[in-house]
C-alpha distance (Angstrom), angle and dihedral (degrees) to the residues before:
residue distance angle dihedral
M1 . . .
T2 3.75 . .
R3 3.78 118.4 .
S4 3.81 125.2 156.3
I5 3.83 136.0 -132.1
S6 3.79 111.4 5.7
L7 3.81 121.7 -128.0
L8 3.77 88.3 -166.3
L9 3.81 99.5 55.6
L10 3.78 120.2 13.0
I11 3.79 87.6 163.5
C12 3.81 95.9 49.4
S13 3.77 124.1 145.5
S14 3.85 132.7 132.0
A15 3.76 153.5 -152.4
C16 3.77 129.9 -130.4
Y17 3.79 102.9 -141.2
A18 3.82 95.8 -147.1
V19 3.84 90.5 61.9
E20 3.79 126.3 71.6
P21 3.84 109.1 -101.6
L22 3.78 126.9 -143.0
I23 3.83 90.3 -116.8
E24 3.80 120.7 25.6
T25 3.81 115.7 -126.0
P26 3.83 111.1 -123.7
A27 3.79 113.7 -113.9
D28 3.81 90.8 -131.2
R29 3.81 95.5 48.9
E30 3.81 112.3 142.0
P31 3.84 120.9 -137.8
D32 3.81 112.5 -95.1
I33 3.80 130.4 -149.6
I34 3.83 92.3 -83.4
D35 3.82 92.0 52.5
N36 3.80 92.2 47.3
T37 3.82 93.1 47.0
L38 3.80 94.1 48.7
S39 3.80 92.1 45.9
V40 3.80 87.1 65.5
F41 3.82 87.2 63.2
G42 3.82 93.1 43.6
A43 3.81 94.0 -105.0
D44 3.80 96.6 124.7
G45 3.81 96.0 143.2
G46 3.81 93.9 -110.8
F47 3.79 141.3 81.3
D48 3.80 122.2 -121.9
D49 3.81 105.0 -156.8
S50 3.82 90.9 -176.0
K51 3.81 87.8 76.3
T52 3.79 121.4 82.8
I53 3.81 85.7 -126.0
D54 3.80 125.4 -4.1
M55 3.82 106.0 -139.9
S56 3.82 136.9 -164.3
Y57 3.82 126.3 -170.9
L58 3.80 116.5 -164.2
P59 3.84 126.9 179.5
T60 3.81 113.8 -144.0
A61 3.79 139.2 -175.4
F62 3.80 131.3 -160.2
Y63 3.79 147.6 175.8
T64 3.81 128.7 -152.9
P65 3.83 129.9 163.4
E66 3.83 89.1 -116.2
K67 3.80 101.4 44.0
K68 3.84 99.6 26.7
F69 3.81 115.2 -156.5
G70 3.77 120.4 -9.2
A71 3.78 147.8 149.9
G72 3.76 136.4 -139.8
L73 3.77 148.7 168.9
L74 3.81 124.3 -112.8
V75 3.82 116.0 -158.2
I76 3.81 121.5 -169.8
G77 3.80 125.6 -177.7
L78 3.81 129.9 -179.9
Y79 3.80 125.2 -169.8
K80 3.79 144.3 152.1
T81 3.77 127.6 -132.2
Q82 3.80 124.0 -128.8
G83 3.80 113.0 -68.4
A84 3.81 95.6 19.4
T85 3.80 115.3 145.1
K86 3.79 127.2 -129.7
Q87 3.81 89.7 -110.1
E88 3.82 95.3 56.0
Q89 3.77 120.9 99.3
P90 3.81 111.9 -112.1
S91 3.78 126.3 -109.9
S92 3.80 113.5 -107.4
L93 3.78 142.2 -144.9
V94 3.83 121.0 -167.9
I95 3.82 124.2 179.9
N96 3.80 121.0 179.5
S97 3.81 118.9 -176.1
F98 3.81 129.1 176.1
A99 3.81 145.4 171.1
S100 3.81 127.0 -170.5
S101 3.79 139.4 -161.1
N102 3.83 93.8 -106.3
G103 3.80 93.1 57.6
S104 3.81 99.7 -94.9
Y105 3.79 115.2 140.5
G106 3.76 139.2 159.5
V107 3.78 151.2 139.4
E108 3.81 132.7 -133.6
F109 3.79 123.3 -161.1
E110 3.82 127.1 -169.2
N111 3.80 124.2 175.5
M112 3.81 124.3 175.7
T113 3.80 116.4 -177.9
F114 3.81 123.5 -171.9
F115 3.83 115.6 -152.1
N116 3.80 134.3 -172.0
Q117 3.81 95.4 18.1
G118 3.80 92.3 -49.3
K119 3.80 97.7 -47.1
H120 3.82 92.8 116.1
R121 3.81 129.8 39.2
L122 3.80 128.4 -166.9
L123 3.80 118.2 -168.2
F124 3.80 125.6 -170.7
E125 3.81 120.7 -174.0
I126 3.81 121.8 180.0
E127 3.79 125.9 175.2
L128 3.79 126.1 -177.3
H129 3.78 121.2 170.9
N130 3.78 147.5 144.4
E131 3.78 104.9 -162.0
S132 3.79 143.4 145.3
A133 3.82 114.1 -87.1
V134 3.80 140.9 169.7
Y135 3.79 135.8 -130.9
Y136 3.82 124.4 -169.3
G137 3.79 98.8 167.9
Q138 3.81 127.9 -104.9
G139 3.80 125.8 -42.3
I140 3.79 137.8 25.6
D141 3.82 94.0 -82.5
A142 3.80 90.0 56.5
G143 3.80 91.4 47.8
N144 3.80 92.4 49.0
N145 3.81 92.0 56.9
D146 3.81 112.0 83.9
A147 3.82 89.0 -163.6
N148 3.82 88.3 70.0
K149 3.79 94.9 62.0
H150 3.78 115.7 128.6
E151 3.79 122.4 179.6
F152 3.79 124.7 -156.3
D153 3.78 144.3 153.1
E154 3.79 109.1 -101.2
Q155 3.79 115.8 -149.4
L156 3.79 110.3 -165.7
Y157 3.80 132.0 174.4
R158 3.80 114.0 179.6
F159 3.80 134.5 169.4
S160 3.83 121.6 -175.9
P161 3.83 120.7 173.7
R162 3.82 120.7 177.0
F163 3.81 134.1 -178.5
M164 3.82 122.4 -160.9
T165 3.80 132.3 -177.5
R166 3.79 131.2 -165.1
V167 3.82 113.1 -115.3
A168 3.82 97.7 170.6
D169 3.78 138.2 2.8
H170 3.85 105.7 -48.0
F171 3.84 90.9 -16.6
F172 3.81 119.8 118.9
V173 3.80 135.6 179.7
G174 3.76 126.3 -169.5
I175 3.77 152.0 159.8
G176 3.76 132.2 -135.8
A177 3.78 147.3 159.0
D178 3.78 133.3 -116.8
V179 3.80 119.7 -160.7
S180 3.80 123.4 173.4
H181 3.79 144.0 161.7
A182 3.81 119.8 -159.8
K183 3.79 129.9 -175.1
A184 3.81 132.2 176.1
D185 3.83 115.1 -146.6
D186 3.81 130.5 -174.0
L187 3.81 93.9 10.5
K188 3.79 113.4 -173.9
H189 3.79 138.6 168.4
E190 3.80 99.9 -113.6
P191 3.87 101.0 -153.8
T192 3.82 91.9 55.2
N193 3.82 97.5 25.5
T194 3.80 87.6 -129.4
P195 3.83 120.0 155.1
I196 3.82 114.0 -124.0
S197 3.79 129.6 -160.8
S198 3.80 106.3 -102.2
N199 3.80 91.7 -157.6
R200 3.80 90.2 59.7
L201 3.80 100.0 47.0
L202 3.83 105.4 19.9
P203 3.81 108.1 16.4
S204 3.79 120.4 -166.2
N205 3.79 113.4 -102.7
T206 3.77 142.7 178.7
S207 3.81 117.4 -150.7
T208 3.79 128.9 -169.6
G209 3.78 121.8 -173.6
V210 3.79 147.2 163.6
V211 3.80 118.8 -131.8
L212 3.81 127.5 -157.2
S213 3.81 117.6 -160.8
S214 3.78 139.0 -171.0
S215 3.77 127.1 177.8
Y216 3.77 145.1 170.0
D217 3.80 105.8 -145.9
S218 3.80 121.0 176.4
R219 3.82 95.4 153.8
D220 3.79 115.6 136.2
Y221 3.83 93.1 -139.6
R222 3.80 123.6 17.4
L223 3.83 98.2 -149.5
N224 3.81 97.2 42.0
A225 3.80 113.5 11.2
S226 3.79 123.6 -168.4
T227 3.82 98.2 179.9
G228 3.79 138.4 15.9
W229 3.79 142.1 49.0
L230 3.79 137.1 -81.6
L231 3.81 122.0 -160.4
Q232 3.80 110.7 174.6
L233 3.83 131.7 178.7
D234 3.82 123.5 -177.9
A235 3.79 130.1 178.3
G236 3.80 123.0 -172.5
W237 3.80 131.3 -172.8
Y238 3.81 117.8 -162.8
H239 3.77 142.4 -171.8
N240 3.77 115.8 -152.4
N241 3.79 127.7 -166.6
E242 3.82 91.5 -140.3
Y243 3.79 105.0 31.1
S244 3.83 102.7 32.7
S245 3.84 102.8 -134.9
F246 3.80 141.7 -13.9
S247 3.80 140.5 162.5
T248 3.81 136.3 -137.8
Y249 3.80 131.3 -157.4
N250 3.80 124.2 -166.2
A251 3.81 127.3 -171.0
E252 3.81 127.7 -178.4
I253 3.79 136.5 174.3
A254 3.80 121.8 -177.0
N255 3.80 134.2 170.8
Y256 3.81 133.5 -170.7
I257 3.82 121.6 -154.7
D258 3.80 118.3 -167.4
L259 3.81 108.4 -148.2
S260 3.82 94.8 -162.7
G261 3.79 111.3 142.7
T262 3.80 91.1 26.1
A263 3.80 103.9 47.2
P264 3.80 138.5 -22.1
G265 3.79 118.3 -87.1
L266 3.78 133.5 18.7
I267 3.78 141.7 -91.9
A268 3.81 118.0 -125.6
W269 3.80 124.3 -176.2
Q270 3.78 135.3 178.4
V271 3.81 138.8 -172.9
Q272 3.78 116.5 -165.3
G273 3.79 134.7 -179.8
R274 3.80 129.1 -172.9
F275 3.77 117.6 -171.7
S276 3.80 133.8 177.8
D277 3.79 140.3 -169.8
G278 3.80 134.7 -168.4
D279 3.81 129.5 20.8
V280 3.80 97.5 -19.8
P281 3.84 116.2 -169.8
W282 3.80 118.0 -129.2
N283 3.80 94.5 -105.8
Y284 3.83 92.6 56.1
L285 3.80 96.9 48.1
P286 3.82 109.9 117.3
D287 3.80 110.7 -108.0
L288 3.78 144.3 -179.9
G289 3.77 126.3 -129.4
G290 3.77 137.5 48.8
S291 3.79 127.9 88.7
S292 3.81 100.4 -42.8
A293 3.82 110.2 29.9
M294 3.81 118.1 50.9
R295 3.79 99.5 -20.4
G296 3.80 108.9 -146.7
Y297 3.81 96.2 56.2
I298 3.78 124.6 90.0
K299 3.78 107.9 -110.6
G300 3.79 110.6 -104.6
R301 3.81 98.2 21.7
Y302 3.80 91.5 105.1
R303 3.79 115.3 37.6
D304 3.79 136.5 143.4
E305 3.79 140.8 143.2
Q306 3.83 94.4 -76.4
M307 3.82 132.7 35.8
M308 3.79 137.8 179.3
M309 3.78 129.6 176.3
A310 3.79 141.4 164.0
Q311 3.79 130.4 -159.6
I312 3.78 136.2 -179.7
E313 3.80 128.2 -162.8
Y314 3.77 136.7 -167.5
R315 3.80 105.9 -151.4
L316 3.80 112.5 -162.5
P317 3.81 122.6 -173.7
I318 3.81 105.9 -151.1
Y319 3.81 109.3 -175.0
H320 3.80 136.3 -28.6
R321 3.84 105.5 -33.8
F322 3.81 95.9 -12.7
G323 3.80 129.4 97.6
M324 3.79 147.6 143.1
V325 3.79 139.1 -132.7
F326 3.81 130.5 -153.3
W327 3.80 121.5 -168.8
G328 3.78 148.5 168.6
A329 3.81 129.0 -162.3
G330 3.79 141.6 -177.0
G331 3.77 132.6 -170.2
S332 3.77 149.5 140.6
V333 3.80 144.7 -149.5
A334 3.80 125.5 -146.9
P335 3.82 142.2 158.5
T336 3.84 91.5 -109.7
I337 3.80 134.2 26.8
S338 3.81 91.5 -118.9
K339 3.82 90.8 61.2
L340 3.81 96.7 51.8
S341 3.82 91.0 97.5
D342 3.82 94.8 51.6
E343 3.81 94.6 90.2
L344 3.80 128.3 6.6
L345 3.79 130.7 -158.7
G346 3.79 124.4 -152.1
S347 3.78 136.7 -161.7
Y348 3.79 138.0 176.9
G349 3.76 138.1 -178.7
T350 3.74 151.6 140.0
G351 3.76 136.4 -117.2
F352 3.78 146.3 -170.6
R353 3.81 125.3 -125.4
F354 3.78 132.7 -156.5
N355 3.79 122.5 -173.7
L356 3.81 110.5 -128.1
K357 3.80 102.1 176.6
D358 3.79 133.8 -18.4
N359 3.85 104.2 -29.6
I360 3.81 94.7 -25.7
N361 3.81 110.9 121.7
L362 3.77 133.2 -165.2
R363 3.80 106.6 -141.5
F364 3.80 130.6 -159.1
D365 3.82 111.6 -171.2
V366 3.80 136.2 -178.6
G367 3.82 114.1 -158.5
V368 3.81 127.8 -170.9
G369 3.81 120.8 -156.6
K370 3.78 136.4 169.3
N371 3.80 94.8 -82.2
D372 3.78 105.7 12.9
T373 3.77 149.2 38.6
N374 3.79 113.1 -149.4
F375 3.79 138.2 -177.9
Y376 3.80 126.1 -140.8
L377 3.79 134.0 -166.7
N378 3.77 113.9 -171.9
V379 3.77 145.1 139.7
N380 3.84 123.1 -113.1
E381 3.78 126.7 19.7
V382 3.80 122.0 -67.6
F383 3.82 92.4 -110.9
C-alpha cells in the first residue's frame, strides 16, 4: 500500500503507546487542532470496542516519478469478534485506493479477523490495480544497467484468502489459496522509447495456487508489534496457463525488543527469504524494492528466482502521537540460492509516524538505495 507525500499530514509521525517515548505525554493534555481535525475522520488515536467496527476515513495525496500526482482514500476499521477479551488485539480492515494523473489507479484490501479468543485467524487480501511499473530483466547486473529499463502498465487482479488455527502456544498452521491475473500493456524500452511486444517479454498469465503455512507468533500486536517473535514458513504450489507449473517458498523471522528502562523506543529486525522453482512468471519472481522490502529501490528493478534480505529499525516514539523511525537494510537476488552472496545491495532511510487509532500508524518514509531515492506513504509498520 505504498503511496508518497501525504496531503493530509505533512507533519505526520507517531508513538506506540506500549513503548517508552522520548517525551512523556502529560495526563491532562488537551486535544489540539490536529487531534480535533482527525477526530472528524475517525482517527482519534484510540479504539472504541463498543462499536461494531470503529472506522477511520482519510484522504491522501501523493507524487512518484512513475505515477505522477494522485489522490486516494485510506479506510481503516478495527473490531472484535464475539467473546474477545479486553487484552486481545483487535481484528483489522485496511482499504487503500488511489488514482493518479497519468492514468494509474488501484485498490488494496486486507482483512484479518481473529476468532475464538485468537485461536483461529482468517486473512483476506485483494489487490486490483492498473499502474505504471518497470522491468529491467532478471538479476542484479540487469537491474544495475539503466539501458535495460522497460516501462509498462501493469494490470493485476489478485485474491489471497488464508485460514490459520492455533495448535500449540503461539504456534499456528494454515491453508490458503492464491489466484492472480497479470498483464503488461504498452511495454516500451525507455532509453530508446521503442515499443516492445508484451507477449514476447512479459506475457499475460493467470496463476492459481494452494498455500500451506506454519508460524510461531508471539507478537503483542500484529500490525505494530512492540515485543515478541514471528517465525513464518509458507509453501505454495501453482498452475499457470502460460508457464505450466511452479512453486514458491517464503521464510521470515522477526523480533521486537522494547528498550524501556534502558532507552526510549524499540529495536525491530527482520530476515526474509523468498525462493521459487519451476517456470515462474515475471509477476511471481521474488524482488527487492517497494514499501516493505529494501525501501529506496523501485519495486521490480531487481528481481530473480531467489531473494534474501535483512532489515533493522530503531522505532522512536517522540511525543503524544508523533514518532520517527531509522533503518538500514541489505539484500540480494540471484538465479540460485548459492549465488545470493555474490553481490549485495544496501539501503537506509528514515521516516515519520503518526498514530491514527489504537496502534495503527500512518507512516511517511524516505529510502535511499544504490540507484534511487524513493518516498512512501503507507499504513502499518513494514514488519
